[in-house]
MDAnalysis code that builds the backbone (N, CA, C; Angstrom):
import MDAnalysis as mda
import numpy as np

u = mda.Universe.empty(333, n_residues=111, atom_resindex=np.repeat(np.arange(111), 3), trajectory=True)
u.add_TopologyAttr("name", ["N", "CA", "C"] * 111)
u.add_TopologyAttr("resid", np.arange(1, 112))
u.add_TopologyAttr("resname", ["GLY", "ILE", "PHE", "ASN", "ARG", "GLN", "ASN", "ASP", "ARG", "VAL", "TYR", "ALA", "SER", "SER", "ARG", "HIS", "ASP", "ALA", "ASP", "GLU", "HIS", "LYS", "GLY", "THR", "ASN", "ARG", "ARG", "PRO", "SER", "PHE", "GLN", "LYS", "LYS", "LEU", "LEU", "VAL", "TRP", "LEU", "ALA", "THR", "SER", "LYS", "ASN", "GLY", "LEU", "SER", "LEU", "PRO", "ILE", "ILE", "PHE", "GLU", "PRO", "GLY", "GLU", "THR", "LEU", "THR", "HIS", "GLU", "ASN", "TYR", "ILE", "GLU", "ILE", "VAL", "LEU", "PRO", "HIS", "ALA", "ARG", "ALA", "GLU", "GLY", "GLN", "ARG", "LEU", "LEU", "GLY", "ASP", "ASP", "PHE", "ILE", "TYR", "GLN", "GLN", "ASP", "ASN", "ALA", "THR", "PRO", "HIS", "LYS", "HIS", "LYS", "ASP", "SER", "ILE", "ALA", "TRP", "ILE", "LYS", "LYS", "ASN", "PHE", "PRO", "ARG", "PHE", "ILE", "ASP", "VAL"])
u.atoms.positions = np.array([
    [3.064, 8.741, 5.614],
    [3.786, 8.541, 6.797],
    [2.923, 8.494, 8.091],
    [3.512, 8.155, 9.151],
    [2.852, 8.107, 10.462],
    [3.200, 9.387, 11.240],
    [2.185, 10.052, 11.691],
    [2.429, 11.290, 12.500],
    [2.068, 11.045, 13.974],
    [2.799, 11.572, 14.830],
    [2.542, 11.400, 16.293],
    [2.335, 12.831, 16.880],
    [1.085, 13.110, 17.202],
    [0.771, 14.430, 17.737],
    [1.460, 14.778, 18.988],
    [1.937, 13.788, 19.768],
    [2.666, 14.046, 21.011],
    [4.032, 14.732, 20.673],
    [4.492, 14.517, 19.481],
    [5.782, 15.195, 19.114],
    [5.665, 16.516, 18.518],
    [4.413, 17.036, 18.260],
    [4.178, 18.354, 17.677],
    [4.404, 19.375, 18.724],
    [5.523, 20.080, 18.741],
    [5.727, 21.120, 19.714],
    [6.361, 22.386, 18.937],
    [5.978, 23.540, 19.415],
    [6.484, 24.767, 18.956],
    [6.917, 25.617, 20.112],
    [8.125, 26.003, 20.124],
    [8.610, 26.854, 21.210],
    [8.705, 28.335, 20.700],
    [7.841, 29.096, 21.266],
    [7.745, 30.520, 20.888],
    [7.246, 31.309, 22.083],
    [7.461, 32.578, 22.066],
    [7.008, 33.415, 23.210],
    [5.528, 33.668, 23.104],
    [4.943, 33.555, 21.867],
    [3.519, 33.775, 21.763],
    [2.990, 33.011, 20.544],
    [1.669, 32.845, 20.463],
    [1.025, 32.179, 19.309],
    [1.369, 32.922, 18.046],
    [1.334, 34.244, 18.146],
    [1.658, 35.104, 16.963],
    [3.036, 34.777, 16.461],
    [3.952, 34.692, 17.390],
    [5.435, 34.374, 16.903],
    [5.454, 32.968, 16.296],
    [4.778, 32.052, 16.859],
    [4.768, 30.702, 16.306],
    [4.153, 30.691, 14.894],
    [2.997, 31.426, 14.684],
    [2.359, 31.453, 13.409],
    [3.271, 32.119, 12.415],
    [4.022, 33.116, 12.796],
    [4.927, 33.810, 11.787],
    [6.078, 32.897, 11.376],
    [6.429, 31.928, 12.184],
    [7.491, 30.959, 11.835],
    [6.847, 29.672, 11.240],
    [5.604, 29.806, 10.757],
    [4.944, 28.697, 10.014],
    [4.458, 27.603, 10.961],
    [4.423, 27.827, 12.228],
    [3.836, 26.880, 13.245],
    [4.585, 25.591, 13.172],
    [3.793, 24.533, 13.150],
    [4.528, 23.214, 13.207],
    [4.751, 22.700, 11.717],
    [5.730, 21.993, 11.604],
    [6.086, 21.357, 10.307],
    [5.957, 19.839, 10.500],
    [4.919, 19.268, 9.934],
    [4.578, 17.851, 10.178],
    [5.517, 16.987, 9.262],
    [6.219, 16.149, 9.889],
    [7.087, 15.172, 9.111],
    [6.671, 13.806, 9.579],
    [6.818, 12.843, 8.684],
    [6.528, 11.385, 9.110],
    [7.475, 11.067, 10.223],
    [6.931, 10.252, 11.221],
    [7.790, 9.759, 12.288],
    [8.751, 8.731, 11.841],
    [8.340, 7.902, 10.834],
    [9.103, 6.821, 10.296],
    [9.217, 6.911, 8.764],
    [10.381, 6.757, 8.299],
    [10.664, 6.779, 6.863],
    [10.249, 5.358, 6.276],
    [10.338, 5.254, 4.945],
    [9.968, 4.040, 4.302],
    [10.786, 2.840, 4.898],
    [10.137, 1.736, 4.993],
    [10.786, 0.531, 5.512],
    [11.614, -0.168, 4.484],
    [12.707, -0.768, 4.974],
    [13.509, -1.542, 4.079],
    [13.903, -2.754, 4.923],
    [13.385, -3.933, 4.386],
    [13.649, -5.202, 5.107],
    [14.884, -5.851, 4.490],
    [15.804, -6.226, 5.433],
    [17.070, -6.928, 4.999],
    [17.220, -8.183, 5.921],
    [17.406, -9.254, 5.254],
    [17.741, -10.562, 6.050],
    [19.223, -10.770, 5.968],
    [19.891, -11.226, 7.065],
    [21.259, -11.421, 7.068],
    [21.578, -12.395, 8.251],
    [22.553, -13.291, 7.983],
    [22.863, -14.234, 9.074],
    [24.304, -14.037, 9.374],
    [24.685, -14.336, 10.556],
    [26.065, -14.297, 11.071],
    [26.494, -15.670, 11.575],
    [27.785, -15.938, 11.417],
    [28.341, -17.197, 11.887],
    [29.775, -16.920, 12.327],
    [30.396, -17.973, 12.863],
    [31.791, -17.782, 13.367],
    [32.746, -17.622, 12.094],
    [32.260, -18.018, 10.946],
    [33.071, -17.909, 9.728],
    [32.734, -16.632, 8.880],
    [31.842, -15.800, 9.412],
    [31.500, -14.596, 8.636],
    [30.060, -14.394, 8.460],
    [29.657, -13.408, 7.634],
    [28.286, -13.032, 7.315],
    [27.847, -13.654, 6.084],
    [26.500, -13.932, 6.039],
    [25.889, -14.468, 4.824],
    [25.757, -13.260, 3.840],
    [25.504, -13.574, 2.671],
    [25.025, -12.577, 1.648],
    [23.616, -12.144, 2.094],
    [23.394, -10.861, 2.014],
    [22.036, -10.401, 2.426],
    [20.963, -10.577, 1.426],
    [19.734, -10.662, 1.924],
    [18.579, -10.563, 1.005],
    [17.932, -9.178, 1.256],
    [17.810, -8.406, 0.248],
    [17.248, -7.108, 0.358],
    [15.859, -7.084, -0.304],
    [14.827, -6.914, 0.475],
    [13.453, -6.929, -0.101],
    [13.132, -5.600, -0.691],
    [12.013, -5.467, -1.474],
    [11.522, -4.269, -2.026],
    [11.096, -3.311, -0.941],
    [11.315, -1.986, -1.072],
    [10.954, -0.980, -0.049],
    [9.508, -1.258, 0.284],
    [9.168, -1.284, 1.573],
    [7.809, -1.446, 2.054],
    [7.318, -2.823, 2.155],
    [8.080, -3.902, 1.564],
    [7.715, -5.247, 1.615],
    [7.886, -5.778, 3.052],
    [6.976, -6.569, 3.478],
    [7.080, -7.190, 4.802],
    [7.313, -8.718, 4.680],
    [7.739, -9.324, 5.725],
    [7.953, -10.811, 5.765],
    [6.812, -11.525, 6.112],
    [6.371, -12.399, 5.251],
    [5.278, -13.364, 5.530],
    [5.853, -14.705, 5.606],
    [5.087, -15.695, 6.043],
    [5.574, -17.059, 6.100],
    [5.818, -17.533, 4.669],
    [5.085, -17.049, 3.715],
    [5.238, -17.494, 2.343],
    [6.572, -17.111, 1.773],
    [6.908, -15.790, 1.892],
    [8.172, -15.341, 1.279],
    [9.358, -15.777, 2.163],
    [9.085, -16.094, 3.423],
    [10.140, -16.670, 4.298],
    [10.517, -17.994, 3.812],
    [9.568, -18.828, 3.547],
    [9.799, -20.121, 3.008],
    [10.286, -20.205, 1.561],
    [9.843, -19.306, 0.649],
    [10.246, -19.271, -0.701],
    [11.568, -18.607, -0.950],
    [11.918, -17.594, -0.152],
    [13.050, -16.775, -0.376],
    [14.137, -16.978, 0.665],
    [13.760, -16.831, 1.933],
    [14.779, -16.661, 2.972],
    [15.334, -18.064, 3.310],
    [14.472, -19.089, 3.573],
    [14.959, -20.345, 4.055],
    [15.866, -21.008, 3.010],
    [15.544, -21.097, 1.716],
    [16.526, -21.691, 0.765],
    [17.939, -21.003, 0.851],
    [17.842, -19.687, 0.854],
    [19.036, -18.873, 0.857],
    [19.831, -19.105, 2.204],
    [19.142, -19.235, 3.253],
    [19.724, -19.496, 4.636],
    [20.453, -20.854, 4.557],
    [19.754, -21.817, 3.994],
    [20.401, -23.150, 3.909],
    [21.656, -23.145, 3.097],
    [21.611, -22.464, 1.883],
    [22.749, -22.428, 0.996],
    [23.912, -21.600, 1.663],
    [23.635, -20.549, 2.286],
    [24.589, -19.762, 3.007],
    [25.209, -20.498, 4.225],
    [24.377, -21.225, 4.913],
    [24.856, -22.028, 6.068],
    [25.849, -23.076, 5.572],
    [25.504, -23.707, 4.505],
    [26.418, -24.741, 3.931],
    [27.711, -24.122, 3.386],
    [27.579, -22.916, 2.771],
    [28.742, -22.283, 2.259],
    [29.743, -21.830, 3.391],
    [29.101, -21.289, 4.497],
    [29.989, -20.781, 5.591],
    [30.467, -21.894, 6.613],
    [29.669, -22.834, 6.769],
    [29.855, -23.812, 7.802],
    [29.892, -25.252, 7.454],
    [29.584, -25.605, 6.209],
    [29.551, -27.044, 5.800],
    [28.163, -27.543, 5.986],
    [28.004, -28.840, 5.766],
    [26.652, -29.502, 5.751],
    [26.059, -29.687, 7.196],
    [26.896, -29.635, 8.219],
    [26.315, -29.969, 9.526],
    [26.199, -28.764, 10.502],
    [25.538, -27.735, 9.931],
    [25.389, -26.513, 10.784],
    [24.041, -26.475, 11.555],
    [23.887, -25.635, 12.471],
    [22.719, -25.465, 13.310],
    [22.019, -24.136, 12.885],
    [20.734, -24.171, 12.450],
    [20.021, -23.020, 12.162],
    [19.173, -22.542, 13.347],
    [19.299, -21.269, 13.684],
    [18.538, -20.680, 14.777],
    [17.784, -19.466, 14.348],
    [16.559, -19.361, 14.738],
    [15.712, -18.187, 14.376],
    [15.123, -17.689, 15.660],
    [14.505, -16.507, 15.549],
    [13.791, -15.913, 16.724],
    [12.319, -16.332, 16.613],
    [11.462, -15.660, 17.349],
    [10.073, -16.027, 17.424],
    [9.153, -15.006, 16.637],
    [9.690, -14.482, 15.588],
    [8.863, -13.706, 14.668],
    [7.753, -14.531, 14.060],
    [6.612, -13.922, 13.836],
    [5.408, -14.660, 13.431],
    [5.691, -15.524, 12.255],
    [6.389, -15.070, 11.079],
    [6.557, -15.903, 9.934],
    [7.519, -17.074, 10.261],
    [8.454, -16.929, 11.234],
    [9.327, -17.953, 11.658],
    [8.677, -19.175, 12.347],
    [7.647, -18.862, 13.105],
    [7.026, -19.907, 13.957],
    [5.751, -20.449, 13.273],
    [5.474, -19.947, 12.048],
    [4.293, -20.567, 11.318],
    [4.530, -22.081, 11.112],
    [3.469, -22.817, 11.218],
    [3.617, -24.282, 11.068],
    [4.192, -24.634, 9.774],
    [3.951, -24.000, 8.699],
    [4.563, -24.297, 7.388],
    [6.074, -24.036, 7.339],
    [6.437, -22.976, 8.055],
    [7.864, -22.658, 8.117],
    [8.592, -23.668, 8.927],
    [8.085, -24.127, 10.084],
    [8.706, -25.089, 10.943],
    [8.826, -26.425, 10.111],
    [7.776, -26.778, 9.455],
    [7.784, -28.026, 8.660],
    [8.879, -27.982, 7.641],
    [9.011, -26.871, 6.942],
    [10.087, -26.726, 5.941],
    [11.461, -26.817, 6.526],
    [11.663, -26.162, 7.597],
    [12.945, -26.232, 8.326],
    [13.274, -27.636, 8.777],
    [12.327, -28.302, 9.364],
    [12.538, -29.668, 9.941],
    [12.939, -30.626, 8.748],
    [12.375, -30.418, 7.557],
    [12.606, -31.215, 6.402],
    [13.974, -30.870, 5.751],
    [14.367, -29.662, 5.783],
    [15.532, -29.157, 4.933],
    [16.771, -28.786, 5.676],
    [16.738, -28.650, 7.023],
    [17.946, -28.257, 7.708],
    [18.407, -29.413, 8.446],
    [19.758, -29.674, 8.616],
    [20.248, -30.793, 9.357],
    [19.875, -30.672, 10.857],
    [19.930, -29.509, 11.388],
    [19.602, -29.296, 12.798],
    [19.229, -27.831, 12.928],
    [18.315, -27.614, 13.941],
    [17.915, -26.269, 14.144],
    [17.438, -26.021, 15.571],
    [17.547, -24.852, 16.076],
    [17.135, -24.452, 17.439],
    [15.888, -23.666, 17.236],
    [14.827, -23.987, 17.873],
    [13.497, -23.361, 17.851],
    [13.391, -22.587, 19.119],
    [13.428, -21.262, 19.103],
    [13.405, -20.436, 20.273],
    [11.983, -20.343, 20.856],
])
């Protein structure tokens, strides 16, 4: 885990009292990551994609996993003429991701 020394505090009347109460108890500042992709529309939510714990989003798995799912869910929820919008996350703005989107989505908003 990640530890932040700025958060290590012991409130006691003396060092001896703090030591008797086992001093500081170091805990990770952040628990394991869980990446979930989900879309929302006027007609409801998409089915989520839940990645393996600790897995991060790269442009490769964005293109291979997320974008085909987003296209299918967009069509399911809104029909063939929907607009796909994404934010400026690094995998989203990668040139290969943009090329895939331009080729496979009817319309999209690039933020």
